[in-house]
C-alpha positions in Angstrom: 130.6 65.8 109.3 130.1 64.8 113.0 127.1 66.2 114.7 127.0 66.9 118.4 124.5 65.2 120.5 122.0 67.7 121.9 121.8 68.0 125.7 118.6 67.0 127.3 116.8 69.3 129.7 117.9 67.3 132.8 121.5 67.8 131.9 121.1 71.6 131.6 119.4 71.8 135.0 122.3 70.3 136.8 124.8 72.6 138.6 128.2 72.5 137.1 131.4 73.8 138.8 135.0 74.7 137.7 137.9 75.1 140.1 141.2 76.9 139.2 144.1 77.7 141.4 147.3 79.6 140.6 150.0 81.7 142.2 149.5 85.4 142.8 151.7 86.7 140.0 150.1 89.6 138.1 150.5 87.9 134.7 148.0 85.2 135.9 145.2 87.7 135.9 144.8 87.3 132.1 145.0 83.5 132.5 142.1 83.6 135.1 140.1 86.0 132.9 140.4 83.8 129.7 139.7 80.6 131.6 136.6 81.9 133.2 135.4 83.3 129.8 135.9 79.9 128.2 133.9 78.3 130.9 131.1 80.9 130.7 131.0 80.5 126.9 128.9 77.3 127.2 125.9 79.6 128.2 126.3 81.5 125.0 126.4 85.0 126.7 126.1 88.2 124.7 129.4 90.0 124.0 128.4 92.5 126.7 127.7 89.8 129.3 131.0 88.1 128.5 133.0 91.4 128.7 131.3 92.3 132.0 132.3 89.0 133.6 135.8 89.2 132.3 136.3 92.7 133.6 134.9 91.8 137.0 137.2 88.7 137.3 140.2 90.9 136.2 139.4 93.4 139.0 138.9 90.7 141.7 142.1 88.8 140.8 144.1 92.0 140.6 142.9 93.0 144.0 144.0 89.6 145.4 147.5 90.0 143.8 148.0 93.7 144.7 146.3 93.8 148.1 145.9 90.3 149.4 149.5 89.3 148.8 151.2 92.6 149.0 154.7 91.4 150.0 154.6 87.7 149.1 153.3 85.1 146.6 150.3 83.0 147.6 147.6 81.0 146.0 144.5 82.5 144.4 141.5 80.2 143.9 138.8 80.8 141.3 135.6 78.8 141.6 132.9 79.2 139.0 129.5 77.6 138.9 126.7 77.4 136.4 123.2 76.8 137.7 120.9 76.9 134.7 121.5 80.5 133.5 123.0 81.9 136.7 126.8 82.3 136.6 128.6 82.6 140.0 132.3 83.2 140.3 134.3 83.3 143.6 137.8 84.7 143.8 139.6 83.7 147.0 143.0 84.5 148.5 144.5 83.6 151.9 146.3 86.9 152.1 146.1 89.8 154.6 142.4 90.3 154.5 140.4 93.5 154.6 140.0 95.4 157.9 137.0 97.6 156.8 135.1 96.0 153.9 132.5 98.9 153.7 135.3 101.4 153.4 137.3 99.3 150.9 134.2 99.1 148.7 133.7 102.9 148.5 134.4 104.4 145.0 137.9 105.9 144.7 139.1 104.4 148.0 142.5 102.8 147.8 144.6 101.2 150.4 147.6 102.2 148.4 147.4 105.9 147.7 151.1 106.0 147.0 150.7 103.7 144.0 148.9 104.3 140.7 145.7 102.5 141.9 142.3 104.2 141.1 140.3 102.6 143.9 137.6 101.6 141.5 138.0 97.8 141.6 135.0 97.0 143.7 132.9 99.7 141.9 133.7 98.1 138.5 132.7 94.6 139.9 129.4 96.0 141.2 128.7 97.9 137.9 129.3 94.8 135.7 127.8 92.0 137.9 124.3 91.6 139.2 125.5 90.9 142.7 128.8 91.3 144.6 129.5 90.1 148.1 132.8 90.4 149.9 133.8 88.2 152.9 137.1 88.9 154.6 138.9 88.6 157.9 142.2 90.3 158.6 145.0 87.8 158.5 142.8 85.1 157.0 142.1 86.3 153.4 139.3 87.5 151.2 136.6 85.9 149.1 134.7 88.0 146.5 131.5 86.3 145.3 130.0 87.7 142.1 126.8 86.6 140.3 125.5 87.3 136.8 122.2 86.2 135.3 122.8 85.3 131.7 119.8 86.4 129.7 118.0 84.1 127.4 117.7 85.1 123.8 114.4 86.3 122.3 113.4 82.8 121.2 114.0 81.5 124.7 117.1 79.6 123.7 120.8 80.1 124.3 121.6 77.6 121.6 124.1 79.2 119.1 122.2 77.8 116.1 118.9 79.3 117.3 120.6 82.6 118.2 122.1 83.2 114.8 125.5 81.6 115.6 127.1 78.8 113.6 126.5 75.2 114.0 129.7 73.3 114.9 130.2 70.0 113.3 
């Protein structure tokens, strides 16, 4: 059996980043969601925390596909960062941008009333993440920045062994 070397405290305090880029096809939403979840897993989030992040990423990527690149295919960039127990994810497109961010973030507002869109994308992001910020310029694209603090377990550790998980070996 091979045992993993434990991380020292200095390693855990370093910021760590992940960068992912893909074309704005709707089927890539699940790819982004699963990739971000795999990256987040190193913090040993609760099931609820993991599902919250996955849902928020799905909504942000779907917005980029549906609204950012309405009539064309473009690039979507996902950047995730771990800074101790703070998880930040940015979803960026170089699409059409948002004219009125405040209006776009209102619950039930949709820029596509003729489609089957509910207008709840930003509302879901805000409900599931601790912080959501949207930066956009018409004709230049949109960046959605979302943050989630991953809570430490009762014993102060997010180590799977101390949290009741299984030891890998």
